[in-house]
C-alpha positions as a Markdown table, in Angstrom:
| # | Residue | x | y | z |
|---|---|---|---|---|
| 1 | Unk | 85.3 | 82.3 | 74.7 |
| 2 | Unk | 81.6 | 81.6 | 75.5 |
| 3 | Unk | 80.2 | 78.1 | 75.0 |
| 4 | Unk | 78.5 | 78.0 | 71.6 |
| 5 | Unk | 76.7 | 75.3 | 69.6 |
| 6 | Unk | 80.0 | 74.5 | 67.9 |
| 7 | Unk | 81.8 | 74.0 | 71.2 |
| 8 | Unk | 79.0 | 71.9 | 72.7 |
| 9 | Unk | 78.5 | 69.6 | 69.7 |
| 10 | Unk | 79.3 | 66.6 | 72.0 |
| 11 | Unk | 75.9 | 67.2 | 73.5 |
| 12 | Unk | 73.9 | 66.6 | 70.3 |
| 13 | Unk | 72.6 | 63.4 | 68.7 |
| 14 | Unk | 74.8 | 64.0 | 65.7 |
| 15 | Unk | 77.6 | 62.5 | 67.8 |
| 16 | Unk | 75.6 | 59.3 | 68.6 |
| 17 | Unk | 77.2 | 58.9 | 72.0 |
| 18 | Unk | 75.5 | 57.4 | 75.0 |
| 19 | Unk | 76.7 | 60.0 | 77.5 |
| 20 | Unk | 79.1 | 62.9 | 77.7 |
| 21 | Unk | 82.5 | 61.7 | 79.1 |
| 22 | Unk | 84.0 | 63.8 | 81.8 |
| 23 | Unk | 87.7 | 63.9 | 81.0 |
| 24 | Unk | 88.9 | 66.2 | 83.8 |
| 25 | Unk | 89.8 | 64.4 | 87.1 |
| 26 | Unk | 88.2 | 66.0 | 90.2 |
| 27 | Unk | 90.0 | 64.3 | 93.1 |
| 28 | Unk | 89.7 | 67.2 | 95.4 |
| 29 | Unk | 90.5 | 65.2 | 98.6 |
| 30 | Unk | 92.0 | 67.9 | 100.8 |
| 31 | Unk | 89.2 | 70.4 | 100.1 |
| 32 | Unk | 86.6 | 67.8 | 101.0 |
| 33 | Unk | 88.5 | 66.8 | 104.2 |
| 34 | Unk | 88.6 | 70.4 | 105.6 |
| 35 | Unk | 85.1 | 71.7 | 106.4 |
| 36 | Unk | 83.8 | 75.2 | 105.9 |
| 37 | Unk | 83.1 | 76.8 | 109.3 |
| 38 | Unk | 79.5 | 78.1 | 108.8 |
| 39 | Unk | 79.3 | 79.3 | 112.4 |
| 40 | Unk | 81.7 | 82.2 | 111.8 |
| 41 | Unk | 80.7 | 84.3 | 108.8 |
| 42 | Unk | 83.6 | 86.6 | 108.1 |
| 43 | Unk | 83.1 | 90.3 | 107.6 |
| 44 | Unk | 86.4 | 92.3 | 107.3 |
| 45 | Unk | 88.6 | 89.5 | 108.8 |
| 46 | Unk | 88.5 | 86.4 | 111.0 |
| 47 | Unk | 90.3 | 86.8 | 114.4 |
| 48 | Unk | 91.2 | 84.1 | 116.9 |
| 49 | Unk | 93.4 | 84.4 | 120.0 |
| 50 | Unk | 96.4 | 82.1 | 120.0 |
| 51 | Unk | 98.4 | 81.1 | 123.1 |
| 52 | Unk | 102.1 | 80.9 | 122.3 |
| 53 | Unk | 103.6 | 80.1 | 125.7 |
| 54 | Unk | 102.9 | 78.6 | 129.1 |
| 55 | Unk | 102.7 | 80.6 | 132.4 |
| 56 | Unk | 106.2 | 81.3 | 133.8 |
| 57 | Unk | 105.6 | 83.4 | 137.0 |
| 58 | Unk | 106.9 | 80.6 | 139.3 |
| 59 | Unk | 108.6 | 81.0 | 142.7 |
| 60 | Unk | 110.6 | 78.1 | 144.2 |
| 61 | Unk | 110.5 | 78.3 | 148.0 |
| 62 | Unk | 113.0 | 75.6 | 149.0 |
| 63 | Unk | 112.8 | 73.5 | 152.2 |
| 64 | Unk | 113.1 | 75.9 | 155.1 |
| 65 | Unk | 109.5 | 77.2 | 155.2 |
| 66 | Unk | 110.5 | 80.8 | 155.4 |
| 67 | Unk | 108.4 | 83.8 | 154.5 |
| 68 | Unk | 110.0 | 84.1 | 151.1 |
| 69 | Unk | 109.4 | 86.7 | 148.4 |
| 70 | Unk | 107.3 | 85.9 | 145.4 |
| 71 | Unk | 108.6 | 86.5 | 141.9 |
| 72 | Unk | 106.7 | 88.9 | 139.6 |
| 73 | Unk | 103.8 | 87.6 | 137.5 |
| 74 | Unk | 105.1 | 86.5 | 134.1 |
| 75 | Unk | 102.0 | 86.2 | 132.0 |
| 76 | Unk | 101.6 | 83.8 | 129.2 |
| 77 | Unk | 102.1 | 85.1 | 125.7 |
| 78 | Unk | 98.9 | 85.5 | 123.7 |
| 79 | Unk | 98.6 | 87.0 | 120.2 |
| 80 | Unk | 95.7 | 87.5 | 117.8 |
| 81 | Unk | 95.7 | 85.6 | 114.6 |
| 82 | Unk | 93.9 | 87.4 | 111.8 |
| 83 | Unk | 93.0 | 86.3 | 108.3 |
| 84 | Unk | 91.0 | 87.8 | 105.5 |
| 85 | Unk | 88.9 | 85.6 | 103.1 |
| 86 | Unk | 89.8 | 85.8 | 99.4 |
| 87 | Unk | 87.2 | 86.0 | 96.7 |
| 88 | Unk | 87.1 | 83.8 | 93.6 |
| 89 | Unk | 84.6 | 84.2 | 90.7 |
| 90 | Unk | 84.1 | 82.0 | 87.7 |
| 91 | Unk | 82.2 | 83.4 | 84.7 |
| 92 | Unk | 80.7 | 81.1 | 82.1 |
| 93 | Unk | 78.4 | 81.8 | 79.1 |
| 94 | Unk | 76.3 | 79.7 | 76.8 |
| 95 | Unk | 74.4 | 80.6 | 73.6 |
| 96 | Unk | 70.6 | 80.6 | 73.5 |
| 97 | Unk | 70.8 | 78.2 | 70.6 |
| 98 | Unk | 72.7 | 75.6 | 72.6 |
| 99 | Unk | 70.1 | 75.8 | 75.3 |
| 100 | Unk | 67.2 | 75.6 | 72.9 |
| 101 | Unk | 68.6 | 72.6 | 71.0 |
| 102 | Unk | 69.3 | 70.7 | 74.2 |
| 103 | Unk | 66.0 | 71.1 | 75.9 |
| 104 | Unk | 64.9 | 67.5 | 75.8 |
| 105 | Unk | 66.4 | 64.0 | 75.6 |
| 106 | Unk | 65.3 | 63.7 | 71.9 |
| 107 | Unk | 67.4 | 66.7 | 71.0 |
| 108 | Unk | 70.5 | 66.0 | 73.1 |
| 109 | Unk | 72.2 | 63.6 | 75.4 |
| 110 | Unk | 72.3 | 66.0 | 78.3 |
| 111 | Unk | 70.9 | 69.4 | 78.9 |
| 112 | Unk | 73.5 | 72.0 | 78.1 |
| 113 | Unk | 72.8 | 74.1 | 81.2 |
| 114 | Unk | 73.2 | 71.0 | 83.4 |
| 115 | Unk | 76.5 | 70.2 | 81.7 |
| 116 | Unk | 77.7 | 73.8 | 82.0 |
| 117 | Unk | 76.9 | 74.0 | 85.7 |
| 118 | Unk | 78.5 | 70.6 | 86.4 |
| 119 | Unk | 81.7 | 71.7 | 84.6 |
| 120 | Unk | 81.8 | 75.0 | 86.4 |
| 121 | Unk | 81.7 | 73.2 | 89.7 |
| 122 | Unk | 84.5 | 70.9 | 88.7 |
| 123 | Unk | 86.5 | 73.9 | 87.6 |
| 124 | Unk | 86.0 | 75.9 | 90.8 |
| 125 | Unk | 86.8 | 72.9 | 93.0 |
| 126 | Unk | 89.9 | 72.3 | 90.9 |
| 127 | Unk | 91.2 | 75.8 | 91.5 |
| 128 | Unk | 90.3 | 75.6 | 95.2 |
| 129 | Unk | 92.1 | 72.3 | 95.7 |
| 130 | Unk | 95.2 | 73.8 | 94.0 |
| 131 | Unk | 95.0 | 76.7 | 96.5 |
| 132 | Unk | 94.5 | 74.4 | 99.4 |
| 133 | Unk | 98.0 | 73.0 | 98.7 |
| 134 | Unk | 99.9 | 75.8 | 97.0 |
| 135 | Unk | 98.0 | 79.1 | 97.5 |
| 136 | Unk | 100.5 | 82.0 | 97.3 |
| 137 | Unk | 103.4 | 79.5 | 96.5 |
| 138 | Unk | 102.9 | 79.0 | 92.8 |
| 139 | Unk | 101.7 | 76.1 | 90.7 |
| 140 | Unk | 105.1 | 75.3 | 89.1 |
| 141 | Unk | 108.8 | 76.4 | 88.9 |
| 142 | Unk | 110.5 | 76.6 | 85.6 |
| 143 | Unk | 113.4 | 74.1 | 84.9 |
| 144 | Unk | 115.2 | 75.7 | 82.0 |
| 145 | Unk | 115.3 | 79.1 | 80.1 |
| 146 | Unk | 112.9 | 79.5 | 77.2 |
| 147 | Unk | 114.4 | 79.1 | 73.7 |
| 148 | Unk | 111.7 | 81.3 | 72.1 |
| 149 | Unk | 108.9 | 80.9 | 69.6 |
| 150 | Unk | 105.3 | 81.5 | 68.9 |
| 151 | Unk | 104.6 | 78.7 | 71.4 |
| 152 | Unk | 107.0 | 76.8 | 73.6 |
| 153 | Unk | 106.9 | 73.7 | 75.8 |
| 154 | Unk | 108.2 | 75.0 | 79.1 |
| 155 | Unk | 109.8 | 72.3 | 81.3 |
| 156 | Unk | 108.7 | 72.3 | 85.0 |
| 157 | Unk | 111.1 | 71.1 | 87.7 |
| 158 | Unk | 110.3 | 67.5 | 88.4 |
| 159 | Unk | 109.9 | 68.1 | 92.1 |
| 160 | Unk | 107.5 | 71.0 | 91.4 |
| 161 | Unk | 105.3 | 69.0 | 89.0 |
| 162 | Unk | 101.8 | 67.8 | 90.0 |
| 163 | Unk | 99.6 | 66.3 | 87.2 |
| 164 | Unk | 96.4 | 67.3 | 89.0 |
| 165 | Unk | 97.4 | 71.0 | 88.9 |
| 166 | Unk | 97.6 | 71.0 | 85.1 |
| 167 | Unk | 94.9 | 68.5 | 84.1 |
| 168 | Unk | 92.2 | 70.3 | 82.2 |
| 169 | Unk | 94.0 | 73.6 | 82.0 |
| 170 | Unk | 94.2 | 73.9 | 78.2 |
| 171 | Unk | 93.1 | 77.5 | 77.5 |
| 172 | Unk | 93.8 | 78.7 | 81.0 |
| 173 | Unk | 95.7 | 82.0 | 81.5 |
| 174 | Unk | 98.9 | 81.9 | 83.6 |
| 175 | Unk | 101.4 | 84.5 | 84.7 |
| 176 | Unk | 105.2 | 84.0 | 85.2 |
| 177 | Unk | 107.1 | 85.8 | 87.9 |
| 178 | Unk | 110.9 | 86.3 | 88.3 |
| 179 | Unk | 112.0 | 87.2 | 91.8 |
| 180 | Unk | 108.5 | 88.5 | 92.5 |
| 181 | Unk | 108.3 | 90.7 | 89.3 |
| 182 | Unk | 105.8 | 89.9 | 86.6 |
| 183 | Unk | 107.5 | 88.5 | 83.4 |
| 184 | Unk | 104.3 | 88.2 | 81.3 |
| 185 | Unk | 100.9 | 86.6 | 80.7 |
| 186 | Unk | 100.6 | 83.4 | 78.7 |
| 187 | Unk | 97.9 | 81.0 | 77.6 |
| 188 | Unk | 98.2 | 77.2 | 78.3 |
| 189 | Unk | 97.8 | 75.6 | 74.8 |
| 190 | Unk | 98.8 | 72.1 | 75.9 |
| 191 | Unk | 100.8 | 70.1 | 78.5 |
| 192 | Unk | 102.6 | 66.8 | 78.7 |
| 193 | Unk | 102.2 | 64.6 | 81.8 |
| 194 | Unk | 105.1 | 62.4 | 80.6 |
| 195 | Unk | 107.5 | 65.2 | 79.9 |
| 196 | Unk | 106.4 | 67.5 | 82.7 |
| 197 | Unk | 106.0 | 70.4 | 80.3 |
| 198 | Unk | 103.5 | 73.1 | 79.8 |
| 199 | Unk | 103.1 | 74.6 | 76.3 |
| 200 | Unk | 102.6 | 78.3 | 76.6 |
| 201 | Unk | 101.6 | 81.0 | 74.1 |
| 202 | Unk | 102.2 | 84.6 | 74.8 |
| 203 | Unk | 99.2 | 86.9 | 75.0 |
| 204 | Unk | 100.8 | 89.3 | 72.5 |
| 205 | Unk | 103.7 | 88.4 | 70.3 |
| 206 | Unk | 106.1 | 85.5 | 70.6 |
| 207 | Unk | 108.1 | 84.2 | 73.5 |
| 208 | Unk | 111.7 | 85.5 | 73.4 |
| 209 | Unk | 114.7 | 83.4 | 74.1 |
| 210 | Unk | 115.5 | 83.7 | 77.8 |
| 211 | Unk | 112.2 | 85.6 | 78.5 |
| 212 | Unk | 111.2 | 82.8 | 80.8 |
| 213 | Unk | 114.1 | 81.7 | 83.0 |
| 214 | Unk | 114.9 | 78.8 | 85.2 |
| 215 | Unk | 113.4 | 79.2 | 88.7 |
| 216 | Unk | 110.7 | 81.5 | 87.5 |
| 217 | Unk | 107.4 | 80.8 | 89.3 |
| 218 | Unk | 104.1 | 80.2 | 87.5 |
| 219 | Unk | 100.7 | 81.3 | 88.9 |
| 220 | Unk | 97.3 | 81.2 | 87.5 |
| 221 | Unk | 96.4 | 84.6 | 86.1 |
| 222 | Unk | 95.4 | 87.0 | 88.8 |
| 223 | Unk | 96.4 | 84.9 | 91.7 |
| 224 | Unk | 99.5 | 87.1 | 92.3 |
| 225 | Unk | 100.8 | 90.6 | 91.7 |
| 226 | Unk | 104.2 | 92.2 | 92.0 |
| 227 | Unk | 103.4 | 93.2 | 95.6 |
| 228 | Unk | 100.7 | 90.9 | 96.9 |
| 229 | Unk | 98.8 | 87.6 | 96.5 |
| 230 | Unk | 95.1 | 87.5 | 95.6 |
| 231 | Unk | 94.6 | 83.8 | 96.6 |
| 232 | Unk | 94.6 | 82.5 | 100.1 |
| 233 | Unk | 97.6 | 80.9 | 101.7 |
| 234 | Unk | 97.8 | 77.1 | 101.2 |
| 235 | Unk | 99.2 | 74.2 | 103.2 |
| 236 | Unk | 102.7 | 74.6 | 101.8 |
| 237 | Unk | 102.9 | 78.2 | 102.6 |
| 238 | Unk | 101.5 | 77.9 | 106.1 |
| 239 | Unk | 103.8 | 75.0 | 107.0 |
| 240 | Unk | 107.0 | 76.7 | 105.8 |
| 241 | Unk | 106.3 | 80.2 | 107.0 |
| 242 | Unk | 108.8 | 81.2 | 109.7 |
| 243 | Unk | 108.6 | 85.0 | 109.8 |
| 244 | Unk | 105.0 | 86.2 | 109.9 |
| 245 | Unk | 101.9 | 84.1 | 109.8 |
| 246 | Unk | 98.3 | 85.3 | 110.1 |
| 247 | Unk | 99.5 | 88.6 | 111.5 |
| 248 | Unk | 101.7 | 87.0 | 114.2 |
| 249 | Unk | 105.5 | 87.2 | 114.1 |
| 250 | Unk | 106.5 | 83.6 | 114.4 |
| 251 | Unk | 110.3 | 83.7 | 113.7 |
| 252 | Unk | 111.0 | 82.7 | 117.4 |
| 253 | Unk | 107.8 | 80.9 | 118.1 |
| 254 | Unk | 108.2 | 77.2 | 117.2 |
| 255 | Unk | 104.7 | 76.3 | 118.4 |
| 256 | Unk | 103.3 | 78.6 | 115.7 |
| 257 | Unk | 105.5 | 77.1 | 112.9 |
| 258 | Unk | 105.1 | 74.0 | 110.8 |
| 259 | Unk | 107.9 | 71.4 | 110.6 |
| 260 | Unk | 110.2 | 70.5 | 107.8 |
| 261 | Unk | 111.9 | 67.1 | 107.1 |
| 262 | Unk | 114.4 | 66.5 | 104.4 |
| 263 | Unk | 113.9 | 63.1 | 102.9 |
| 264 | Unk | 117.1 | 63.4 | 100.8 |
| 265 | Unk | 119.0 | 66.5 | 99.7 |
| 266 | Unk | 118.3 | 69.0 | 97.0 |
| 267 | Unk | 121.1 | 67.5 | 94.9 |
| 268 | Unk | 120.2 | 63.9 | 95.8 |
| 269 | Unk | 116.5 | 63.3 | 96.4 |
| 270 | Unk | 115.6 | 60.0 | 98.1 |
| 271 | Unk | 112.6 | 57.7 | 98.0 |
| 272 | Unk | 110.0 | 58.5 | 100.6 |
| 273 | Unk | 109.9 | 55.9 | 103.4 |
| 274 | Unk | 107.8 | 55.2 | 106.5 |
| 275 | Unk | 110.8 | 56.1 | 108.6 |
| 276 | Unk | 110.8 | 59.6 | 107.2 |
| 277 | Unk | 107.1 | 59.9 | 107.8 |
| 278 | Unk | 107.7 | 58.9 | 111.4 |
| 279 | Unk | 110.5 | 61.5 | 111.6 |
| 280 | Unk | 108.0 | 64.1 | 110.6 |
| 281 | Unk | 105.5 | 62.8 | 113.1 |
| 282 | Unk | 108.1 | 63.0 | 115.8 |
| 283 | Unk | 108.7 | 66.7 | 115.0 |
| 284 | Unk | 104.9 | 67.3 | 115.3 |
| 285 | Unk | 104.8 | 65.5 | 118.6 |
| 286 | Unk | 107.6 | 67.7 | 119.9 |
| 287 | Unk | 105.3 | 70.6 | 119.3 |
| 288 | Unk | 102.3 | 69.2 | 121.1 |
| 289 | Unk | 100.7 | 66.7 | 118.7 |
| 290 | Unk | 98.9 | 64.2 | 120.9 |
| 291 | Unk | 97.1 | 60.9 | 120.1 |
| 292 | Unk | 95.4 | 62.3 | 117.0 |
| 293 | Unk | 94.9 | 61.0 | 113.5 |
| 294 | Unk | 97.3 | 62.4 | 110.9 |
| 295 | Unk | 96.9 | 62.2 | 107.1 |
| 296 | Unk | 99.9 | 62.0 | 104.9 |
| 297 | Unk | 99.2 | 63.4 | 101.5 |
| 298 | Unk | 101.6 | 61.9 | 98.8 |
| 299 | Unk | 101.9 | 62.0 | 95.1 |
| 300 | Unk | 100.7 | 58.7 | 93.5 |
| 301 | Unk | 104.3 | 57.9 | 92.6 |
| 302 | Unk | 105.2 | 58.0 | 96.3 |
| 303 | Unk | 102.2 | 55.9 | 97.1 |
| 304 | Unk | 103.6 | 53.0 | 95.0 |
| 305 | Unk | 106.9 | 53.0 | 96.8 |
| 306 | Unk | 105.2 | 53.1 | 100.2 |
| 307 | Unk | 102.9 | 50.2 | 99.2 |
| 308 | Unk | 106.0 | 48.2 | 98.1 |
| 309 | Unk | 107.7 | 48.9 | 101.4 |
| 310 | Unk | 104.7 | 47.9 | 103.5 |
| 311 | Unk | 104.2 | 44.7 | 101.4 |
| 312 | Unk | 107.8 | 43.7 | 102.1 |
| 313 | Unk | 107.2 | 44.1 | 105.8 |
| 314 | Unk | 103.8 | 42.4 | 105.9 |
| 315 | Unk | 103.5 | 39.3 | 108.2 |
| 316 | Unk | 100.8 | 36.8 | 107.3 |
| 317 | Unk | 98.7 | 35.2 | 110.0 |
| 318 | Unk | 96.8 | 31.9 | 110.1 |
| 319 | Unk | 94.2 | 33.2 | 107.6 |
| 320 | Unk | 96.8 | 33.4 | 104.8 |
| 321 | Unk | 96.1 | 31.0 | 101.9 |
| 322 | Unk | 98.6 | 30.3 | 99.2 |
| 323 | Unk | 95.7 | 29.5 | 96.9 |
| 324 | Unk | 94.3 | 33.0 | 97.0 |
| 325 | Unk | 96.3 | 36.1 | 97.5 |
| 326 | Unk | 95.1 | 39.7 | 97.0 |
| 327 | Unk | 97.6 | 42.4 | 96.2 |
| 328 | Unk | 97.3 | 46.2 | 96.2 |
| 329 | Unk | 95.5 | 48.7 | 98.4 |
| 330 | Unk | 93.2 | 51.7 | 98.2 |
| 331 | Unk | 94.3 | 53.1 | 101.5 |
| 332 | Unk | 97.4 | 52.7 | 103.7 |
| 333 | Unk | 96.9 | 53.0 | 107.4 |
| 334 | Unk | 99.6 | 52.4 | 110.0 |
| 335 | Unk | 100.2 | 53.4 | 113.6 |
| 336 | Unk | 102.9 | 55.7 | 115.0 |
| 337 | Unk | 103.6 | 57.5 | 118.3 |
| 338 | Unk | 100.7 | 59.9 | 117.6 |
| 339 | Unk | 98.2 | 57.2 | 116.8 |
| 340 | Unk | 96.9 | 56.4 | 113.4 |
| 341 | Unk | 98.5 | 57.7 | 110.2 |
| 342 | Unk | 96.5 | 57.5 | 107.0 |
| 343 | Unk | 98.4 | 57.8 | 103.6 |
| 344 | Unk | 96.3 | 59.5 | 100.9 |
| 345 | Unk | 97.4 | 59.7 | 97.3 |
| 346 | Unk | 96.6 | 62.9 | 95.5 |
| 347 | Unk | 97.5 | 64.1 | 92.0 |
| 348 | Unk | 97.6 | 67.6 | 93.3 |
| 349 | Unk | 100.7 | 66.9 | 95.5 |
| 350 | Unk | 103.9 | 67.8 | 93.7 |
| 351 | Unk | 106.2 | 64.9 | 93.1 |
| 352 | Unk | 109.0 | 66.2 | 95.3 |
| 353 | Unk | 106.9 | 66.8 | 98.4 |
| 354 | Unk | 104.6 | 65.1 | 100.9 |
| 355 | Unk | 102.4 | 66.7 | 103.6 |
| 356 | Unk | 101.6 | 65.5 | 107.1 |
| 357 | Unk | 98.4 | 67.1 | 108.2 |
| 358 | Unk | 96.3 | 66.9 | 111.3 |
| 359 | Unk | 93.1 | 67.7 | 109.5 |
| 360 | Unk | 90.9 | 68.5 | 112.5 |
| 361 | Unk | 93.1 | 71.5 | 113.2 |
| 362 | Unk | 92.2 | 73.1 | 109.8 |
| 363 | Unk | 89.1 | 74.9 | 108.8 |
| 364 | Unk | 88.0 | 77.0 | 105.8 |
| 365 | Unk | 86.6 | 80.3 | 106.9 |
| 366 | Unk | 84.9 | 83.1 | 105.0 |
| 367 | Unk | 81.6 | 84.7 | 104.1 |
| 368 | Unk | 80.5 | 82.3 | 101.4 |
| 369 | Unk | 81.1 | 78.6 | 100.4 |
| 370 | Unk | 80.9 | 77.8 | 96.7 |
| 371 | Unk | 77.6 | 79.1 | 95.4 |
| 372 | Unk | 75.7 | 80.2 | 92.2 |
| 373 | Unk | 73.5 | 82.6 | 94.2 |
| 374 | Unk | 74.0 | 86.2 | 95.0 |
| 375 | Unk | 73.7 | 87.5 | 98.6 |
| 376 | Unk | 70.1 | 88.4 | 97.9 |
| 377 | Unk | 69.3 | 84.7 | 97.1 |
| 378 | Unk | 68.9 | 85.2 | 93.4 |
| 379 | Unk | 71.1 | 83.3 | 90.9 |
| 380 | Unk | 74.1 | 84.8 | 89.2 |
| 381 | Unk | 72.3 | 84.4 | 85.8 |
| 382 | Unk | 71.6 | 87.1 | 83.2 |
| 383 | Unk | 71.3 | 87.7 | 79.5 |
| 384 | Unk | 74.4 | 88.9 | 77.8 |
| 385 | Unk | 74.1 | 92.5 | 76.6 |
| 386 | Unk | 75.7 | 92.2 | 73.1 |
| 387 | Unk | 75.6 | 88.4 | 72.5 |
| 388 | Unk | 72.6 | 86.0 | 72.1 |
| 389 | Unk | 73.3 | 84.0 | 75.2 |
| 390 | Unk | 73.3 | 84.0 | 79.0 |
| 391 | Unk | 76.1 | 84.3 | 81.6 |
| 392 | Unk | 76.3 | 82.4 | 84.8 |
| 393 | Unk | 78.7 | 83.0 | 87.7 |
| 394 | Unk | 80.0 | 80.8 | 90.5 |
| 395 | Unk | 81.4 | 82.6 | 93.6 |
| 396 | Unk | 83.2 | 81.9 | 96.8 |
| 397 | Unk | 84.8 | 84.0 | 99.5 |
| 398 | Unk | 87.0 | 81.9 | 101.8 |
| 399 | Unk | 90.5 | 81.1 | 103.2 |
| 400 | Unk | 92.3 | 78.2 | 104.9 |
| 401 | Unk | 93.2 | 78.7 | 108.6 |
| 402 | Unk | 94.7 | 76.9 | 111.5 |
| 403 | Unk | 95.4 | 78.1 | 115.0 |
| 404 | Unk | 98.0 | 75.3 | 115.3 |
| 405 | Unk | 100.5 | 75.4 | 112.4 |
| 406 | Unk | 102.6 | 73.0 | 114.4 |
| 407 | Unk | 100.2 | 70.3 | 113.3 |
| 408 | Unk | 101.6 | 70.5 | 109.8 |
| 409 | Unk | 104.8 | 69.1 | 108.4 |
| 410 | Unk | 106.4 | 69.2 | 104.9 |
| 411 | Unk | 108.6 | 66.4 | 103.6 |
| 412 | Unk | 110.7 | 67.5 | 100.8 |
| 413 | Unk | 113.6 | 66.4 | 98.5 |
| 414 | Unk | 111.7 | 63.2 | 97.5 |
| 415 | Unk | 112.9 | 61.2 | 94.6 |
| 416 | Unk | 110.6 | 61.8 | 91.6 |
| 417 | Unk | 111.5 | 58.8 | 89.4 |
């Protein structure tokens, strides 16, 4: 539905508010940390050679100094990593009346066009942050079968729940897949952060009992099909792929695979600890990680347990004063065998996972960063043909890439409560 005067009534003086409150969180930390590579505009695809092995054409001559034969050349293994950018378009519309009545401070609190543009940007960056973590992996896995009804609160597995993924999604369209096959299209009509549920309404008709089943995977509408994925591959998918990645068969190539650490078991998840983070770092070091900064992205609930652990281990020096003590932290930084490890809390991280990322090895590639402009430099802005309003579009064409997947590690089976 287009934004009309009735849907934008928060802008107008009738509400007597001082400012328009932005209710949707926009903590897109990973997207901001990984820079768009403007030096390599992608046409059909982006290609980068990757070395998968060392040279091995050695000959050992022994001690006698004889004229010994040389072994054949055994060249290093090199393959071409290839990735295509994925397009994403957001359409938004606003009535001429809303624009006209918000043309000055006397008429409205904030210009309707400015508000719409700002919210479009927040919306696009939200979808991109979700893709950065879970592109091609799904935004949630169903916990129990549907019982049926016009609408139903579908429970999401606790380990697969991330509040940041669902915040602000009321009205969004999602699709549910069972073993790769489309079950149906639904509208998000509400969600509960406390219960970890998403209330869905079927596009046509009611939801049948058993229609949505446990272990079904939810995607935003259009992100996946029965045979392919329309969104780019995210951190989770890159780090766990062990068959084919970026066009390279990596089943027997550990240096072109991410690492996996089980914090607990699937049946008995365990609280995330610094020891398990260090275990993940050790696996990354085995695959060539040097003295490089690593970021550990955790769910806010994991942050609290880590902060409690580090407080228990803290040693106070001579500057400690019993009269004044400050608790808490906005950032946790500690040192491991790789160097510094920075712990970052993100609501986009699912509660059962954590991600170790050497951010300098990641880049976003494509033909276009987020923009409101067409390739000819003009804005995506036009009058609607059959409605009295204008449409604006926001566009991007990009994908996430790393030539060193070994610089990623997934920690899973983390206790969620």
